[in-house]
N, C-alpha and C positions, 0 to 999 in steps of 0.2 A: 436325810438327818434334818429334825427338827428339834431344834430346844425350846422349853417351857422356862419359863422364871417365875419365881414366888416374890411377887414386890410388895405382898403386902407384911404387915405389923403380927401374923399369924398364922400357924400352922396351914396347910390347904391340901387339899385335893388336886392333884392336874388332869385336866384331859385333852388330848391329841385329837383329833378330826382329820381326814385331809383326805382329796378325792383327785386322780389325776388321771385326765382324756388326752387322747391319743389327737391327731390332727383332724383326724373325722372324724370326732366326739366321741367317739368309744371309749368306756372307763376302762384302763391298765390297771388300776389300783384304789382302792376305796381302804383306807387304814384307819384304827382309831385304838385307843387306849390309857388306860387313866395311871397314875401315878400317885401311890397313897404317903399324907402326912408329911407332906413335903417342907422344910421350917423354914422360915423368914430370908430372903435373897438366895435361897439354895435356884440353883440349877436341876434342871434332868432333861436329857437326849432322848429323843422318842426315834424310834430303828422301824420303818418300813420293812416291807419284802421288797425282793429285787424284780424288775422287769425289765425289758429289752425296749427301746428305740426305736422301734424296729420298720418305721415309717417317716418320710421324708416333710418338716414342716413344722409346726409350732406346735408344743405340748402343752396345758395349761392343768393348774393346779388352785384347789379352794381350800383353807385352810381355816378352820378358827379350833382356839384353846379357850376351854372353861376352867372352871373351879366348882369345887362345892357337887359331889356326886347326888348329894341327895335333893339338891334345888340349884342344878346346874345354871351357872353364869356366863356368859361371852364378853372373853375379856381382852382378847385380841384376834383379827384375822386377816386375812387375803384370798384375796381371786385373781388371778391375771396368767400370765405368760408362767413358765418353768423353766426351756427352754426349746431353741429351734436347733432343728436338725437338716442339716446340707441338703439337697437333692444330689441325684446322680452320683452318687458314693455307690452305686452298685454299677457292673455292668451285663448285661446277657452273654449269655454263655457262647461261642462262635465255632460254624463250621464251613466246609466248603465244599464246592459240588466237582465232580470229576466225571471223566469220560465216560458212558454207557459201554459194554460189553456185550457179550456174544450176543449180539443183535440179528433174530429171525424172523420168518415175514409173520407169525403174530408171539413171540416174546421176546421181550430183552432185561437185560440187568443193569439197574441203575447204580451207583455207585458215588457214595462221600465220603468224605472225614472228617475225625472230629479232633478240632482244632483247641480248645479251650472251653472248661468248664466254670469260669471265674471262680464267683463265691463257695458257688455250690460242689458236694461228694460226689451227686448223683445228678444225670441228664436225661430226657429221652431225647432218643433218633430216630427220624423217618423223614419220609420225603413228599412232597405233592407231584400231582403230575395230571398230562391232559395234552389234548390236541391244540391248548393255548396258553398265554401266560394267566388264563382264568383258573389255570390248572382242574380244579371242580374233583380231586382225587386225592387222594394221602394213605401211604402205606402203613401197615402196623408197626406200631414204636416198639423200640427195643432200647433197654434201658442199658448206659454208659457209665463211667465213672471216674474219679477223678484218678490220675496217673494212664487213664487211658487216649492221651491227649495226643495227635498224631494216629490215631490206628483207624480201619475203614470200616464203611459198613456199608449193608449193599441192599439189593429188595428185585425180586425177581417179578418183573410183571408182565401177564401171559391175556391172553383173548386178547392181543392186538390187532389193527386190519393193517394189512399187508399196502405197503408202497403209503406210510403215510408219516408223515410228520408229529413227534410229540414234543414236549416244551416238561421239564422237569426244574427240582433244586431240592438240595436240604435241607433238614431242617431241624434245629436243637433247639428243647427247651429245658428250662430249668425247676427240678421235681425238689418242693420240700420249705424250709422254713424260710420266708422273704421272696419267693418266689413269683409273689404276686405283682411284686416291685418292678418287675420287668419283661418286656415281652418276650417272644423265640428270637433265635437266632436265624439268618436263611445266608446260606449259599448262592451263588450265582445261578439264574438260569442257563439251563444248556438242552440242548435238544439232539434226537437221533430220529433217523430214519429207516424204518422195518423195511424189508426183502420183498424184491417183487413175489407175488404167489407163484405156487405150485406150477398151474397151468400154464402163465406165461414165463418163469422159465423152460418147461419144456419146448413151445415155440420156439422160443432164440436158439437150443442150443440143439434139439432133432435136426436146424438145417445146416449144423457146423461139422460132420464128419463126413471127412471127403477119402475113399480107399486107397492106399497104396497098394497095387496088384502085384508090388516084387519083395513083397514079404512072405516069409519062410512057406511051404505048401506046407497047410494042416495047423498052419500057428494064427492062435485069436488073437485079435486086434481088438482090446477093449476100450470103452467109453464110457464116462460117465459122467452122468448131469449131477452136477451138487445143489444139492438140496438146502447147504446151510446148517445146518444142525445133525449132521451125522450121516446121514441118510442119501438116499440118489436112485435112481433106475440107472442099471449098467447094461449097458450094450454091445453083446461079445462079436464082432465080424470074424466067419473063419473063411481062410482062400482052401477052398477043397479042392479045387485043380489051378498049380499056379499057371499050369500048359494051356489049357484052352479059357481059363479066366472068364468062362461062361458059369459055375456056381462059384456063389458066395452066400454061404448061411449066415445067418444072421439068431442069435439068443438074448432075448427082451427076457432081465430080469432083477425084479423088484428087489432093495437094499433095505428094510425099515432105520430109524435110525440110531436103532442099541445095533447093528452092523447083523442082526438075524438075516438070509438070505429069505425070501417072500415067494410066491406065485410067478411065475415067468412063464412067457411066450417063446416058440419059436416061428420062424417065418425063412419064406426063400425057396429054391436058389433064387437071386437076382440074377438078369443080365448086368454085366462089366463087360463096357467100349475095349473094344478090344486096339494095343497098340498105342495105347494112354498111357504115362505115368499117375494121372489123378481122373478121377471121376465125377459125374457131379453127386451130388449129396443123394444117400437114400434115404427112401420116404417110408414113414412107417405109422402104424396107428395102431392104438393100444387103451385098455381103461384104465383108469389114477384109481388103486385101490390102498386102504390104509386110511388112518388119519393123523387128522396133520392139524 
């Protein structure tokens, strides 16, 4: 709002023209208007449009008051500061990084939580991840809203390398008006280590089964190598004869992660050492089948 005054002794036409610029020099308003046949000593209020002070720093204005539309004459002017908007008024949205879940040989689920959307009603959340704190990878951005504070978000990483440590952190970005005034919000760096490979698991577990020949004759003694993601190799040892202890039959069957039984093989009989409660580990070989 700027007032113009007719300080002459006759009727006058008054014109106002102003240009407002933001701290970066961009024009946020360019306004011009005439008020006609103002009597001597009369004042008139010129009212421009509305604009937002959306950037920190000094806004400037250049104003000219003119008379006589047919032959305009500038009778007053001003060029300089309009106002200063203090910086630091907006804070970035906030999130935190949580512990990873469901960590397998080649995949894991990483988890974060939205803490604060700050000024914005919509934000985007995602993760940065990689083998170092340089990360180098990002997950797909997911939109969350004001009112979602405290809710968790997650992403599944696949195609990972077994027995490898990965770094990750949660990220939240403001979206919309004035989002260019703040950077992203970051959670703390966290790590997880993928499980050992399938082949190494089998090497470890295949030496750990000992046969107890005091089990019931004809009973099956199962032993399953856990693979971490719901599947496994299951070995069933059957006591064919409790008395002679020299016919122990083994069945090797493959179970996929979804629980369906896969192709199996059988072997034996194997000779057991008579007169001892436990004997040495049974040894076997087999082919690894399936996709992991």
